[in-house]
VEXKOLBA-459108 format. One record per residue (C-alpha): residue number from 1; residue in one letter; x, y, z. Coordinates in Angstrom, 2 decimals, m for minus. Layout:
<atoms>
atom seq NUM | type A | xx X | yy Y | zz Z
...
</atoms>
This chain:
<atoms>
atom seq 1 | type M | xx m23.12 | yy m48.53 | zz m22.21
atom seq 2 | type T | xx m19.89 | yy m48.20 | zz m24.16
atom seq 3 | type P | xx m17.89 | yy m44.97 | zz m23.57
atom seq 4 | type K | xx m17.05 | yy m42.98 | zz m26.69
atom seq 5 | type P | xx m13.46 | yy m42.97 | zz m27.81
atom seq 6 | type L | xx m11.51 | yy m39.85 | zz m27.11
atom seq 7 | type N | xx m10.44 | yy m37.54 | zz m29.97
atom seq 8 | type A | xx m6.97 | yy m36.19 | zz m29.99
atom seq 9 | type S | xx m6.87 | yy m32.56 | zz m29.54
atom seq 10 | type P | xx m5.62 | yy m30.40 | zz m32.53
atom seq 11 | type L | xx m3.37 | yy m28.65 | zz m30.10
atom seq 12 | type R | xx m0.08 | yy m30.06 | zz m28.96
atom seq 13 | type I | xx 2.09 | yy m28.61 | zz m26.16
atom seq 14 | type L | xx 5.65 | yy m28.85 | zz m27.19
atom seq 15 | type S | xx 7.15 | yy m27.36 | zz m23.87
atom seq 16 | type H | xx 6.44 | yy m25.08 | zz m20.99
atom seq 17 | type T | xx 8.64 | yy m23.31 | zz m18.64
atom seq 18 | type F | xx 8.23 | yy m20.88 | zz m15.71
atom seq 19 | type S | xx 10.06 | yy m17.68 | zz m16.13
atom seq 20 | type R | xx 8.87 | yy m16.29 | zz m12.65
atom seq 21 | type I | xx 7.50 | yy m17.97 | zz m9.63
atom seq 22 | type R | xx 6.99 | yy m15.78 | zz m6.60
atom seq 23 | type V | xx 4.83 | yy m16.79 | zz m3.65
atom seq 24 | type D | xx 4.81 | yy m14.68 | zz m0.35
atom seq 25 | type A | xx 3.02 | yy m15.73 | zz 2.77
atom seq 26 | type A | xx 1.23 | yy m12.94 | zz 4.72
atom seq 27 | type E | xx 3.26 | yy m11.92 | zz 7.79
atom seq 28 | type V | xx 0.43 | yy m12.33 | zz 10.25
atom seq 29 | type E | xx m0.93 | yy m15.26 | zz 12.32
atom seq 30 | type E | xx m4.19 | yy m15.49 | zz 10.45
atom seq 31 | type A | xx m4.92 | yy m14.27 | zz 6.99
atom seq 32 | type P | xx m8.69 | yy m14.36 | zz 6.57
atom seq 33 | type G | xx m8.89 | yy m12.56 | zz 3.22
atom seq 34 | type G | xx m9.83 | yy m14.14 | zz m0.02
atom seq 35 | type I | xx m7.38 | yy m14.33 | zz m2.87
atom seq 36 | type S | xx m7.94 | yy m12.09 | zz m5.87
atom seq 37 | type L | xx m6.70 | yy m13.11 | zz m9.29
atom seq 38 | type K | xx m5.60 | yy m11.23 | zz m12.35
atom seq 39 | type T | xx m4.36 | yy m12.87 | zz m15.52
atom seq 40 | type R | xx m2.75 | yy m11.69 | zz m18.79
atom seq 41 | type R | xx m1.74 | yy m13.61 | zz m21.84
atom seq 42 | type S | xx 0.04 | yy m12.88 | zz m25.09
atom seq 43 | type I | xx 0.64 | yy m14.88 | zz m28.18
atom seq 44 | type L | xx 3.46 | yy m14.65 | zz m30.58
atom seq 45 | type P | xx 3.45 | yy m16.65 | zz m33.86
atom seq 46 | type H | xx 6.60 | yy m18.66 | zz m34.92
atom seq 47 | type R | xx 8.75 | yy m16.87 | zz m37.42
atom seq 48 | type E | xx 8.91 | yy m19.77 | zz m39.88
atom seq 49 | type D | xx 6.02 | yy m22.16 | zz m39.11
atom seq 50 | type E | xx 2.54 | yy m20.65 | zz m39.12
atom seq 51 | type R | xx 1.21 | yy m23.59 | zz m37.06
atom seq 52 | type K | xx 3.49 | yy m22.93 | zz m34.07
atom seq 53 | type F | xx 3.01 | yy m20.27 | zz m31.28
atom seq 54 | type L | xx 4.47 | yy m19.12 | zz m28.09
atom seq 55 | type L | xx 1.92 | yy m18.32 | zz m25.48
atom seq 56 | type T | xx 2.84 | yy m16.31 | zz m22.28
atom seq 57 | type L | xx 0.44 | yy m16.47 | zz m19.29
atom seq 58 | type V | xx 0.88 | yy m14.15 | zz m16.38
atom seq 59 | type I | xx m0.97 | yy m14.87 | zz m13.04
atom seq 60 | type Q | xx m0.99 | yy m12.36 | zz m10.09
atom seq 61 | type F | xx m2.64 | yy m13.16 | zz m6.90
atom seq 62 | type G | xx m3.22 | yy m11.58 | zz m3.53
atom seq 63 | type S | xx m5.50 | yy m9.70 | zz m1.31
atom seq 64 | type E | xx m8.86 | yy m8.71 | zz m2.49
atom seq 65 | type E | xx m9.02 | yy m5.88 | zz 0.05
atom seq 66 | type E | xx m6.18 | yy m4.17 | zz 1.76
atom seq 67 | type E | xx m7.86 | yy m4.52 | zz 5.15
atom seq 68 | type E | xx m8.05 | yy m8.40 | zz 4.85
atom seq 69 | type L | xx m4.74 | yy m10.00 | zz 3.93
atom seq 70 | type A | xx m4.81 | yy m12.90 | zz 1.71
atom seq 71 | type P | xx m2.81 | yy m15.92 | zz 2.97
atom seq 72 | type Y | xx m0.44 | yy m15.66 | zz m0.09
atom seq 73 | type S | xx 0.36 | yy m13.20 | zz m2.72
atom seq 74 | type G | xx 2.61 | yy m13.54 | zz m5.78
atom seq 75 | type E | xx 2.98 | yy m13.98 | zz m9.44
atom seq 76 | type L | xx 3.51 | yy m16.84 | zz m11.82
atom seq 77 | type I | xx 4.76 | yy m16.40 | zz m15.42
atom seq 78 | type I | xx 4.73 | yy m19.37 | zz m17.61
atom seq 79 | type E | xx 5.56 | yy m19.76 | zz m21.45
atom seq 80 | type G | xx 4.36 | yy m22.54 | zz m23.46
atom seq 81 | type Q | xx 5.19 | yy m23.55 | zz m27.04
atom seq 82 | type F | xx 2.29 | yy m25.05 | zz m29.01
atom seq 83 | type E | xx 1.71 | yy m26.66 | zz m32.37
atom seq 84 | type V | xx m1.56 | yy m26.81 | zz m34.09
atom seq 85 | type A | xx m2.44 | yy m29.90 | zz m36.26
atom seq 86 | type P | xx m2.16 | yy m29.59 | zz m39.95
atom seq 87 | type N | xx m5.90 | yy m30.46 | zz m40.53
atom seq 88 | type F | xx m7.11 | yy m27.68 | zz m38.16
atom seq 89 | type P | xx m8.24 | yy m24.38 | zz m40.00
atom seq 90 | type L | xx m5.32 | yy m22.02 | zz m39.80
atom seq 91 | type E | xx m7.71 | yy m19.07 | zz m39.44
atom seq 92 | type K | xx m8.79 | yy m20.50 | zz m36.17
atom seq 93 | type A | xx m5.28 | yy m21.59 | zz m34.83
atom seq 94 | type G | xx m4.59 | yy m18.52 | zz m32.85
atom seq 95 | type A | xx m7.88 | yy m18.59 | zz m30.99
atom seq 96 | type L | xx m7.31 | yy m22.22 | zz m30.16
atom seq 97 | type V | xx m3.85 | yy m21.56 | zz m28.76
atom seq 98 | type D | xx m5.37 | yy m18.43 | zz m26.84
atom seq 99 | type V | xx m8.20 | yy m20.43 | zz m25.12
atom seq 100 | type T | xx m7.02 | yy m24.06 | zz m24.88
atom seq 101 | type G | xx m3.30 | yy m23.25 | zz m24.61
atom seq 102 | type A | xx m4.09 | yy m20.77 | zz m21.74
atom seq 103 | type S | xx m6.12 | yy m23.34 | zz m19.97
atom seq 104 | type I | xx m3.22 | yy m25.95 | zz m20.29
atom seq 105 | type L | xx m0.74 | yy m23.49 | zz m18.96
atom seq 106 | type Y | xx m3.16 | yy m22.40 | zz m16.08
atom seq 107 | type G | xx m3.36 | yy m26.09 | zz m15.05
atom seq 108 | type A | xx 0.41 | yy m26.26 | zz m14.75
atom seq 109 | type C | xx 0.27 | yy m22.95 | zz m12.63
atom seq 110 | type R | xx m2.39 | yy m24.43 | zz m10.45
atom seq 111 | type E | xx m0.25 | yy m27.55 | zz m9.80
atom seq 112 | type M | xx 2.97 | yy m25.51 | zz m9.10
atom seq 113 | type L | xx 1.18 | yy m23.17 | zz m6.63
atom seq 114 | type A | xx m0.36 | yy m26.09 | zz m4.86
atom seq 115 | type N | xx 2.96 | yy m27.83 | zz m4.44
atom seq 116 | type L | xx 4.77 | yy m24.74 | zz m3.19
atom seq 117 | type T | xx 2.12 | yy m23.90 | zz m0.64
atom seq 118 | type A | xx 1.46 | yy m27.39 | zz 0.56
atom seq 119 | type R | xx 4.23 | yy m27.06 | zz 3.19
atom seq 120 | type S | xx 3.91 | yy m23.24 | zz 3.68
atom seq 121 | type T | xx 2.58 | yy m21.21 | zz 6.55
atom seq 122 | type F | xx m1.27 | yy m21.28 | zz 5.68
atom seq 123 | type G | xx m1.41 | yy m24.62 | zz 3.99
atom seq 124 | type M | xx m2.07 | yy m25.50 | zz 0.40
atom seq 125 | type I | xx m4.09 | yy m23.35 | zz m1.88
atom seq 126 | type S | xx m5.35 | yy m24.05 | zz m5.30
atom seq 127 | type L | xx m6.06 | yy m21.55 | zz m8.17
atom seq 128 | type P | xx m9.82 | yy m21.24 | zz m8.70
atom seq 129 | type S | xx m11.39 | yy m22.37 | zz m11.96
atom seq 130 | type V | xx m11.44 | yy m19.68 | zz m14.67
atom seq 131 | type S | xx m12.56 | yy m19.43 | zz m18.26
atom seq 132 | type F | xx m10.42 | yy m18.13 | zz m20.97
atom seq 133 | type L | xx m13.16 | yy m18.13 | zz m23.72
atom seq 134 | type E | xx m12.77 | yy m14.42 | zz m24.14
atom seq 135 | type P | xx m9.96 | yy m14.35 | zz m26.62
atom seq 136 | type T | xx m7.11 | yy m11.89 | zz m26.46
atom seq 137 | type P | xx m7.57 | yy m9.36 | zz m29.27
atom seq 138 | type P | xx m4.83 | yy m9.90 | zz m31.88
atom seq 139 | type K | xx m2.33 | yy m6.98 | zz m31.91
atom seq 140 | type K | xx m2.11 | yy m6.73 | zz m35.68
atom seq 141 | type K | xx m5.86 | yy m5.80 | zz m35.94
atom seq 142 | type A | xx m5.45 | yy m3.00 | zz m33.31
atom seq 143 | type A | xx m2.62 | yy m1.61 | zz m35.30
atom seq 144 | type K | xx m4.53 | yy m1.57 | zz m38.39
atom seq 145 | type K | xx m7.46 | yy 0.23 | zz m36.74
atom seq 146 | type K | xx m5.09 | yy 2.90 | zz m35.47
atom seq 147 | type A | xx m3.58 | yy 3.38 | zz m39.05
atom seq 148 | type A | xx m7.08 | yy 3.57 | zz m40.40
atom seq 149 | type A | xx m8.18 | yy 6.09 | zz m37.83
atom seq 150 | type K | xx m5.10 | yy 8.34 | zz m38.79
atom seq 151 | type K | xx m5.92 | yy 8.02 | zz m42.47
atom seq 152 | type S | xx m9.43 | yy 9.40 | zz m42.04
atom seq 153 | type P | xx m8.63 | yy 12.98 | zz m41.05
atom seq 154 | type R | xx m5.97 | yy 13.13 | zz m43.98
atom seq 155 | type T | xx m8.61 | yy 11.99 | zz m46.49
atom seq 156 | type R | xx m11.14 | yy 14.53 | zz m45.33
atom seq 157 | type S | xx m8.73 | yy 17.45 | zz m45.36
atom seq 158 | type K | xx m7.82 | yy 16.56 | zz m49.00
atom seq 159 | type K | xx m11.48 | yy 17.14 | zz m50.18
</atoms>
């Protein structure tokens, strides 16, 4: 059986940098609690090139419950610059960066956290698998909805 050739992704990462890395080990002998995880992401389009984006991913981790301390708590903030291929539909570019770009950055965070905790008090931890398929709602549409909601009462009062 001949394997299928791999297709190049329409998304290219140009660079990624960490703007915050904070990892705190629990100050107890044993930390039996699980790690809870919160993520946030935001996308900014490039000012001049509509096929380039800046994606910021924030990962916060720590105790699920106050009674049971997690072995580690902290926060990672990573920014990635991405470019979408010219043959990819422009109307889908933001969603591609939002889902696939976030997955790429999350992998870099997983690697960073594993490296930092490998020689730490409670040993190495790895971020759990997550899905970014729920896209981040674009900010422009939310602003338009607010503007539309504000116009409705005025329209009614003129009648």
